[in-house]
C-alpha positions in Angstrom: 2.6 -21.1 3.9 4.3 -17.7 4.4 2.8 -14.4 4.3 3.2 -11.5 1.5 6.8 -10.0 1.8 7.2 -6.3 2.5 7.5 -3.8 5.5 6.2 -5.0 8.6 3.8 -2.1 8.9 2.6 -2.7 5.6 -1.0 -1.9 6.8 -0.2 1.6 6.9 0.0 2.1 2.9 -3.0 -0.2 2.6 -6.5 0.2 1.1 -8.8 -2.5 2.2 -11.6 -3.9 0.3 -14.2 -5.7 2.4 -15.6 -8.6 0.7 -18.7 -10.7 1.5 -17.6 -14.0 -0.2 -21.0 -15.4 -0.3 -22.3 -12.4 -2.1 -19.4 -11.3 -4.5 -19.0 -14.1 -7.3 -20.5 -17.9 -7.6 -18.3 -20.1 -9.4 -20.5 -23.3 -9.6 -24.1 -22.1 -10.0 -25.5 -22.9 -6.7 -26.3 -19.3 -5.8 -23.8 -18.7 -3.3 -20.5 -16.8 -3.9 -17.4 -18.7 -3.2 -13.7 -19.0 -2.9 -13.0 -19.7 -6.5 -15.5 -17.1 -7.7 -13.5 -14.6 -5.8 -10.3 -15.9 -7.3 -11.8 -15.1 -10.8 -12.3 -11.5 -9.6 -8.7 -10.8 -8.1 -7.8 -9.1 -11.3 -10.6 -6.8 -11.1 -9.7 -5.7 -7.6 -6.1 -5.4 -8.2 -6.8 -3.1 -11.2 -9.2 -1.1 -8.9 -6.0 -0.2 -6.7 -7.0 -1.9 -3.6 -4.1 -3.7 -1.9 -5.6 -5.9 0.9 -9.0 -8.1 1.1 -11.0 -8.3 4.2 -12.8 -11.5 3.8 -16.1 -11.9 6.2 -16.4 -15.2 8.0 -15.7 -18.4 6.2 -16.0 -20.9 8.8 -18.5 -23.7 9.2 -21.6 -22.0 11.1 -25.4 -22.4 11.0 -25.5 -19.0 9.6 -28.1 -17.2 11.7 -25.8 -14.2 12.0 -24.2 -14.4 8.6 -21.3 -16.6 9.8 -20.5 -14.8 13.0 -22.2 -17.8 14.7 -19.1 -19.9 14.2 -19.3 -23.9 14.8 -15.6 -24.7 13.7 -13.1 -22.3 14.1 -10.5 -24.1 11.5 -12.7 -25.1 8.7 -14.2 -23.6 5.7 -18.0 -23.5 5.0 -18.9 -25.8 2.4 -21.0 -22.9 0.6 -17.8 -21.3 0.0 -15.3 -24.0 -0.7 -12.7 -26.1 1.0 -9.5 -25.4 2.9 -7.9 -26.0 -0.5 -9.7 -23.4 -2.2 -8.7 -21.1 0.8 -4.9 -21.9 0.1 -5.5 -21.3 -3.6 -7.0 -18.0 -2.9 -4.0 -17.0 -0.7 -1.4 -17.9 -3.4 -3.5 -16.0 -6.2 -4.0 -13.1 -3.9 -0.3 -12.7 -2.9 1.0 -13.2 -6.7 -1.0 -10.0 -7.3 0.5 -8.0 -4.2 -3.1 -8.2 -2.4 -3.0 -9.3 1.3 -5.8 -11.2 2.9 -7.4 -10.4 6.2 -9.9 -12.7 7.9 -12.3 -12.8 10.8 -11.2 -14.0 14.4 -14.4 -14.0 16.3 -13.0 -14.0 19.7 -15.9 -13.2 22.1 -18.5 -15.8 21.2 -19.5 -19.0 19.3 -22.5 -20.6 17.7 -24.5 -22.5 20.4 -24.1 -25.4 18.0 -20.1 -25.3 18.3 -18.8 -28.7 20.1 -17.4 -26.5 22.7 -20.9 -25.2 23.9 -22.6 -28.6 23.3 -19.9 -30.3 25.5 -20.2 -27.5 28.1 -24.0 -27.4 28.5 -24.0 -31.3 29.1 -21.0 -31.1 31.8 -21.9 -31.0 35.4 -21.4 -27.8 37.3 -17.7 -27.7 38.5 -16.5 -29.6 35.5 -13.7 -27.9 33.4 -15.7 -28.4 30.2 -18.6 -26.4 31.8 -16.2 -23.3 32.2 -15.6 -22.7 28.7 -18.6 -20.4 28.8 -20.1 -18.1 31.3 -22.9 -19.6 33.3 -25.2 -18.3 36.3 -28.3 -19.2 38.4 -29.1 -15.7 38.5 -30.1 -13.6 35.3 -29.7 -10.5 37.3 -25.6 -10.6 37.0 -23.6 -7.8 35.2 -26.6 -5.6 35.1 -24.2 -2.8 34.0 -23.5 -4.4 30.7 -25.7 -2.8 27.8 -27.9 -4.9 25.6 -26.3 -4.3 22.0 -28.8 -5.7 19.8 -31.7 -3.9 21.2 -34.1 -4.9 18.3 -33.6 -8.6 19.1 -32.5 -9.2 22.5 -33.9 -8.2 25.9 -31.3 -9.5 27.9 -27.7 -10.6 28.0 -28.9 -14.0 29.7 -30.6 -17.1 28.1 -31.7 -20.2 30.1 -30.4 -23.5 28.7 -32.5 -26.5 29.6 -29.9 -29.0 29.3 -27.4 -27.1 31.6 -30.3 -26.0 34.0 -28.6 -22.5 34.1 -28.4 -19.3 32.3 -25.6 -18.7 29.8 -24.2 -15.3 29.0 -24.1 -13.6 25.7 -23.5 -10.0 24.4 -25.0 -10.5 21.0 -27.8 -13.1 19.7 -29.0 -15.6 22.2 -27.6 -18.3 19.8 -24.1 -16.8 20.2 -22.8 -17.7 23.9 -19.8 -15.9 25.1 -16.5 -17.7 25.7 -15.4 -17.7 29.2 -11.6 -16.0 29.0 -11.3 -16.6 32.5 -10.8 -20.2 31.5 -7.1 -20.8 30.6 -7.9 -23.5 28.1 -10.1 -20.9 26.2 -7.3 -18.6 25.8 -5.0 -21.6 24.7 -7.6 -22.7 22.1 -7.6 -19.1 20.6 -4.0 -18.8 20.3 -4.2 -22.2 18.4 -6.7 -20.9 16.1 -4.6 -17.7 15.3 -1.5 -20.2 14.5 -3.8 -22.0 12.2 -4.6 -19.1 10.2 -1.4 -17.4 10.0 0.0 -20.7 9.1 -2.3 -20.7 6.0 -0.7 -17.3 4.9 -3.2 -14.8 6.0 -1.8 -11.4 6.7 -4.1 -10.1 9.2 -6.9 -11.0 11.7 -9.8 -8.8 12.3 -10.6 -9.3 16.0 -14.5 -9.2 16.2 -16.2 -7.6 19.4 -12.9 -7.6 21.1 -14.2 -5.1 24.1 -16.5 -7.7 25.6 -14.2 -10.8 26.2 -14.5 -10.4 30.1 -17.2 -9.5 32.6 -16.9 -7.9 35.9 -19.8 -7.0 38.3 -20.3 -3.2 38.8 -19.0 -2.5 35.4 -20.1 -1.9 32.0 -18.2 -5.3 31.2 -16.5 -3.5 28.3 -12.7 -2.5 27.9 -11.6 -4.2 31.1 -8.0 -4.5 32.2 -8.1 -8.2 31.7 -9.2 -7.8 28.0 -6.2 -5.8 27.6 -3.8 -8.0 29.5 -5.1 -10.9 27.2 -4.5 -8.9 23.9 -0.9 -8.3 25.1 -0.5 -11.9 25.5 -2.1 -12.4 21.9 0.4 -9.9 20.4 3.4 -11.2 22.0 2.5 -14.6 20.8 2.0 -13.2 17.1 5.2 -11.3 17.0 7.3 -14.3 18.4 5.9 -16.6 15.6 4.7 -14.6 12.5 6.6 -11.8 10.9 4.6 -9.0 9.6 1.2 -10.0 10.6 -1.5 -7.6 11.7 -4.4 -7.5 14.3 -7.2 -5.2 13.6 -9.7 -4.3 16.4 -13.3 -4.1 16.0 -13.8 -1.9 19.2 -17.0 0.4 18.7 -15.7 2.8 21.5 -15.2 6.4 22.2 -11.6 7.7 20.9 -10.2 7.7 24.3 -11.4 4.0 25.0 -10.7 2.7 21.4 -7.0 4.0 21.8 -6.4 1.7 24.5 -6.5 -1.3 22.0 -3.1 -0.2 20.6 -1.7 -0.5 24.2 1.9 0.8 24.0 2.3 -0.4 20.6 2.0 -3.9 22.1 -1.6 -4.8 21.6 -3.4 -4.6 18.2 -1.7 -2.8 15.2 -4.8 -1.4 14.0 -8.4 -0.3 15.2 -11.3 0.9 13.7 -12.1 4.7 14.3 -16.0 4.1 14.7 -17.0 7.8 16.2 -15.4 9.4 13.2 -17.8 7.7 10.5 -21.3 9.0 11.8 -19.5 12.5 12.0 -18.5 12.5 8.4 -22.2 12.0 7.5 -23.2 14.7 10.0 -20.8 17.3 8.5 -21.9 16.4 5.3 -25.6 17.1 6.0 -24.9 20.2 8.1 -22.4 21.4 5.7 -19.9 22.1 8.3 -16.6 20.6 9.5 -17.2 20.8 13.3 -18.3 17.5 13.7 -15.2 16.1 12.0 -12.7 18.6 13.5 -14.2 18.0 17.2 -14.0 14.2 17.0 -10.4 14.6 15.4 -9.5 17.0 18.2 -10.6 14.3 21.0 -8.6 11.6 19.3 -5.5 10.8 21.3 -2.3 10.3 19.6 -1.4 6.6 18.8 1.9 4.7 19.1 4.2 5.0 15.9 3.5 1.5 14.9 -0.1 1.7 14.9 -2.9 3.0 12.6 -6.5 3.7 12.4 -8.8 2.0 10.2 -11.4 4.4 8.4 -14.5 3.5 6.6 -18.0 5.1 5.5 -20.0 1.8 5.1 -19.5 -1.8 6.0 -21.6 -5.1 6.3 -23.4 -3.9 9.5 -25.6 -1.0 10.1 -24.2 2.4 10.2 -23.6 2.4 13.8 -24.8 5.4 16.1 -23.7 4.0 19.3 -20.8 6.7 19.5 -22.8 9.6 19.2 -25.0 11.8 21.6 -28.6 11.1 21.8 -29.3 14.4 20.2 -26.7 13.6 17.3 -28.4 10.3 16.8 -31.9 11.6 16.4 -30.7 14.4 14.0 -29.0 11.5 12.0 -32.0 9.4 12.0 -34.1 12.2 11.0 -31.7 13.2 8.2 -30.6 9.7 6.9 -33.4 7.2 7.8 -36.7 8.8 7.3 -38.1 5.5 6.4 -38.4 3.6 9.6 -37.4 0.5 8.0 -34.0 1.8 7.5 -33.4 2.0 11.2 -31.7 -0.8 13.2 -30.8 -1.2 16.6 -28.7 2.1 17.2 -28.0 2.4 13.5 -29.2 2.7 9.9 -29.1 -0.3 7.7 -28.3 1.6 4.1 -25.5 1.6 1.7 -23.4 4.8 0.9 -25.2 5.6 -2.2 -28.8 5.4 -1.0 -27.7 7.4 2.4 -26.5 10.2 -0.1 -29.5 9.9 -2.3 -27.2 8.9 -5.2 -25.7 12.4 -5.5 -22.5 12.0 -7.5 -20.9 15.1 -5.8 -21.6 14.0 -2.3 -20.3 10.3 -2.9 -17.0 11.8 -4.3 -16.7 14.2 -1.5 -17.1 11.2 1.1 -14.8 9.0 -0.8 -12.1 11.7 -0.8 -12.4 12.6 2.8 -12.0 8.7 3.5 -9.0 8.4 1.5 -7.2 11.5 2.7 -7.9 11.6 6.6 -5.4 10.0 9.0 -5.8 6.1 8.8 -6.0 3.2 6.6 -9.4 3.5 4.3 -11.8 0.3 3.9 -14.0 0.3 1.0 -17.2 -2.0 1.1 -17.5 -4.1 -1.8 -20.0 -2.5 -4.3 -19.6 0.9 -3.0 -17.2 1.7 -5.9 -20.1 1.3 -8.5 -22.8 3.1 -6.2 -24.7 0.1 -5.2 -27.9 0.3 -3.6 -29.6 -1.7 -0.9 -32.9 -3.8 -0.1 -34.8 -2.2 3.0 -37.2 -5.4 2.3 -34.6 -7.9 3.6 -34.4 -8.6 7.2 -31.6 -7.5 9.9 -28.5 -6.2 7.9 -29.0 -8.5 4.7 -30.4 -5.4 2.5 -26.6 -4.3 2.6 -25.3 -7.9 1.7 -27.1 -8.3 -1.6 -25.0 -10.0 -4.7 -22.3 -8.0 -6.3 -23.7 -6.4 -9.7 -21.1 -7.2 -12.4 -23.2 -7.2 -15.5 -26.4 -6.3 -16.9 -26.8 -10.0 -17.8 -28.8 -12.9 -15.9 -28.5 -12.5 -12.1 -26.1 -9.2 -12.6 -23.7 -11.8 -13.6 -23.3 -12.9 -10.1 -24.6 -16.4 -10.4 -26.1 -18.7 -13.2 -28.5 -20.2 -10.5 -32.2 -19.7 -10.7 -32.8 -16.3 -9.2 -34.9 -18.0 -6.4 -31.8 -19.8 -5.2 -29.6 -16.7 -4.7 -27.9 -16.0 -1.3 -30.0 -12.9 -1.3 -32.3 -11.3 -3.9 -30.8 -8.6 -6.2 -31.5 -5.0 -6.0 -34.4 -4.2 -8.3 -35.1 -0.6 -7.1 -35.4 1.4 -10.2 -33.0 4.0 -8.8 -30.1 1.4 -8.1 -31.3 -1.6 -10.5 -28.4 -4.0 -11.4 -28.9 -3.7 -15.1 -28.0 0.0 -14.7 -25.5 -0.1 -11.9 -22.9 -2.8 -12.6 -19.2 -3.2 -13.3 -19.3 -4.0 -16.9 -21.0 -0.7 -17.7 -19.1 1.3 -15.6 -16.0 0.0 -16.7 -16.9 1.1 -20.3 -17.8 4.5 -19.3 -14.8 6.9 -18.6 -16.9 9.2 -16.3 -18.3 6.4 -14.3 -18.0 6.4 -10.3 -16.0 3.2 -10.7 -13.5 5.0 -13.1 -13.3 8.0 -11.0 -12.6 5.8 -7.6 -10.1 3.9 -9.4 -8.3 7.2 -10.5 -8.4 8.5 -6.8 -6.9 5.4 -5.6 -4.0 5.5 -8.0 -3.5 9.2 -7.2 -3.3 8.1 -3.6 -0.9 5.5 -3.9 1.7 7.9 -5.3 1.8 9.9 -2.1 2.9 8.0 1.2 1.6 11.1 3.2 -1.8 9.7 3.0 -1.0 6.5 4.8 1.9 7.7 7.0 1.6 11.2 7.3 1.1 13.8 10.0 -2.0 16.0 9.8 -2.3 19.6 10.4 -5.7 21.2 10.0 -5.8 24.6 8.3 -8.4 27.6 8.7 -10.3 27.8 5.6 -11.9 31.2 6.5 -15.5 29.3 6.8 -17.0 26.6 8.9 -18.4 25.3 5.5 -14.9 24.0 4.6 -12.5 21.6 5.9 -9.0 21.8 5.0 -5.5 20.0 6.3 -2.2 19.1 5.0 -0.6 15.7 5.2 3.1 15.4 5.5 5.7 12.5 5.4 9.4 12.7 4.6 9.0 15.6 2.2 5.8 14.5 0.6 3.1 17.1 1.4 -0.4 17.1 0.5 -3.0 19.8 0.7 -6.7 18.8 0.9 -9.5 21.4 0.6 -13.1 20.1 0.9 -16.2 22.4 0.3 -19.0 20.7 2.5 -21.6 23.4 1.3 -24.2 23.1 -1.7 -22.9 26.3 -2.8 -19.8 27.5 -4.4 -17.4 29.1 -1.7 -14.3 31.3 -1.5 -11.8 29.5 0.9 -9.2 31.9 2.2 -6.8 29.0 3.5 -4.0 30.1 6.2 -1.2 28.4 4.6 1.4 30.8 6.0 3.2 27.8 7.6 4.1 26.7 4.0 4.9 30.2 2.4 6.9 29.9 -0.8 5.5 26.6 -1.4 3.7 25.9 -4.9 0.3 23.9 -4.9 0.3 21.6 -7.8 -3.2 20.2 -8.4 -2.9 16.3 -8.3 -5.6 15.4 -10.9 -4.3 17.5 -13.8 -0.7 18.4 -12.6 -1.9 22.0 -12.9 0.6 24.2 -10.8 -1.1 27.1 -9.0 0.4 30.3 -7.9 3.2 30.0 -5.0 2.0 30.5 -1.5 2.9 34.2 -0.9 0.4 35.7 1.9 -1.2 34.7 4.9 -4.3 33.7 3.3 -4.2 31.8 0.1 -7.3 32.4 -2.4 -9.0 29.4 -3.5 -12.6 28.9 -4.8 -14.4 25.4 -4.8 -17.7 24.7 -6.5 -20.7 23.1 -4.6 -19.1 20.0 -2.6 -16.2 20.1 -4.2 -12.7 19.0 -3.2 -9.1 19.3 -4.4 -6.0 17.4 -3.6 -2.5 19.5 -4.1 1.1 18.6 -3.8 3.0 21.5 -2.0 6.1 21.7 -3.9 9.2 23.7 -2.8 9.9 25.6 0.4 
């Protein structure tokens, strides 16, 4: 099956919607969302204004890590459907102009995967054994950090069958593949061909910094990892036109940018360090956290793009901040100790911002206007809440809230059989926060988000343009201009809780006329070095700069 036609760098203009299929829509009443249920909601997603779907893991799995513990790279978990259902989803999505991005978990498998079962029973020195990383000494690679600090104390686990320790960067039931072993690399390329052959438009490369291990290093971002990614990219370019690779590399900007290579590794990479600083800027009511990390971010190749997000299926990670900044964010956003997990905060967007509509709009507007491709998390468009009573990160993976009817319209199953309990917190109850009610309310957050996405789609500068930060006369405001082939958009944000005058330095665009995008209202032309603008508390404006 071929991919969707269009420019090969389609990802630059995309708006991505992250979907947990098991939590989205249940078509057969078993309590689990499935592919057929997702197909039934594609019209809703197309109408929302997103252009690509990122699907969380669908492969067969013991489900000890929400599907990231894969037991078969080429299958579909029976809970969500069949390969035929997946083909039908691809066809239906493409018919609506929606691209599909799926997961490729490169770094590790489930301990139930046949590769690992074969490896643990193979004698030392046998090629089957070499599919994973083994040691008699659990002190090897001491420079590698333990990522899931709340669950694992070490990266080594003893296996009684193998009579050796195996290496894992995440949970102990997720042994790391050995990328030193050529058959592993060949098998991964075969998996890539399988999913692209089914018509998938992009692959998110999970945990990509950890593919190789080296003594005396952090075992992250190693040259061998980048060499493999160049091989992978060359393979994709040779066989699959217009397909995209997205790196999940939770690293500082100077390390994350390396996953683009010279435009010959990944097409996209998540900008992890920006995300916590958006929340920091909002709470401190100042632009500096954003401005500083953007200034620290190196330029990227012309054929590459950052992926930006506010929230996703994991905790709000605070790995790429200083210890002082992490303590500040925990104090401000995770006063309830149950909200903290590993080095992060396991909350959705609305609860993080106390359900404050102005702050939610401001954060969404920054997400959609800063340089990069925005990624929206399912349910955030209606201000869904979370459930801190659920373990691990399941509190942000609760069923999508479609209507005030039984089980929020997610499933006809008995409530006890749902994949996760519904959110019943009175502040975010599913009978109050759901798609049906918000679609009928013109002023709802859902309809506001839809209008903003449509507005963004009219201006290619948001996806492809350069960015020039503008002095706004106060550290309480963030202002910048995006430009692409004559399309110029001015973005002004008042991060303060108070109304602020913003004397913008627009001398570079003297003579241009700002036209407010929501209402099409023409403002006075830029005549002086300082353009006088006033914004209300946590207000923002988008202007087209027309003329000279």
